[in-house]
N, C-alpha and C positions, 0 to 999 in steps of 0.2 A: 663544457659548461655548455655552449650552445646545444647542442645534439642533446643534452637532458631536457633544454626548455622546451626545445621542436617535439620530442618528445612526448613531457606532459601534453603540451599546446595540444597536438593530436589526441591523446588517451581523451580528455576535454573535448575536444570537440566529435570526437566517437560517441560519447558519452549521452552531451548533449541530441546527438544525430539519433541516436536510439529513443529516447525520449520520445524527441519530435514525430517518430515510426510509432513507436507505440501508441501516442496518443491520437495517431492520425487513424491505423490502421483496427483496435483495440476499441469500442463503443463502455467495457466494461472497464478501462483503464482510463477514461475520456469522464464516466463517471465518478471515479474513486477521485478524480483529479479536483475536480466540482464540486464532490462532498466537503471537499478542504472547506469551502464556504460555511457549512452548519459546523465541521468542528471548531471552528474560526466564532459564529454565531454563541456556540454552549458556551467556551471560554470566556466570553464575554459577557454573557449573561451568567457567569457563574465566577466573575472577577470579584474581590481578589482572588485569584485560583496560587496555592501556595507553590512555592519554587518546586516541589517533587510531582504536585499534580499536573502542572503544566509540562512536566518532562514528559512523566506518565501517558499524557494526553497526542503530545508530540512525536513519541516514541509508538504508541497506538497508531497513528495513522501514519507514520513515516511505514512499519511496518506492513501497513494494509498495501502500500503505493509500491515498496518494495518486490511482495511477496505477488502482485499485481503483476510487475514486471518479469517476476523468474515464472512466472505463470504463462504471459503470451510468452515470451520467447522460446517457452517448451514449443507450445501450442503448435507456433510460426513453423518450426525445427520440425517439427512430428509429421506435419502437413507435408511441408514438403519431401521429408523422407518418404512416407508412406500417404500418399495422399487418396487412396482408397481404405473403407471402413473397414476396422480390426477392432476386434476385443480388447486384445492388447494395447492397443494404442488409445481406446478409450479409455482403457480403466487407470493408464499412468496420464491423460488430463486431467480423470476426475479426482487422483490422488494431488494434482498439483491447483486443481481447483479446492481442495480440501485444506491446503498452505494459507491462501486466500482467506478460506472460512475462518480460521484458527485467529489469522491476524485481528477478523471483524469482533470476532470473539471477544480476543483481549481488550478492543477498542472499546466495545459496550460494557466490559467488566471496568475497566478504567471509570468510563464516563459514569458509571453503576454508583461508585463508591463517592467519585464528586459532589454526585446527586446526594447518596444519604448522609454525606456531610454536612452540608447545606439544609437539607430538610429530613433530620433524623425521621426513622419510627418510631412513634409513641405507643409506648403500653395498653395505651386505653384511656 
């Protein structure tokens, strides 16, 4: 049981170290972390949010951070494995960036639905 607890503790320690390194090394990840302030302000401005609205907003923000972490890890590994410029490496990085883009689009969609609930479009 003690060995399992140590393994779990090490896993958490590695995860937090990875977050710290991503924050330290990647400007995009730092900007997206700080964008959380705007997500919180958005949630506050449109409060009270319905439970599902809050969950979708949190999910959208989490997806952005998760996609950016994976993108950052992928880019770091590719830079190490193939530091010189190569067309396929560039394409791979662009595809990983596309995942972040889709997460941002999802977040904008969620925010748009919340805005339209509060300020519905009128028919004139």
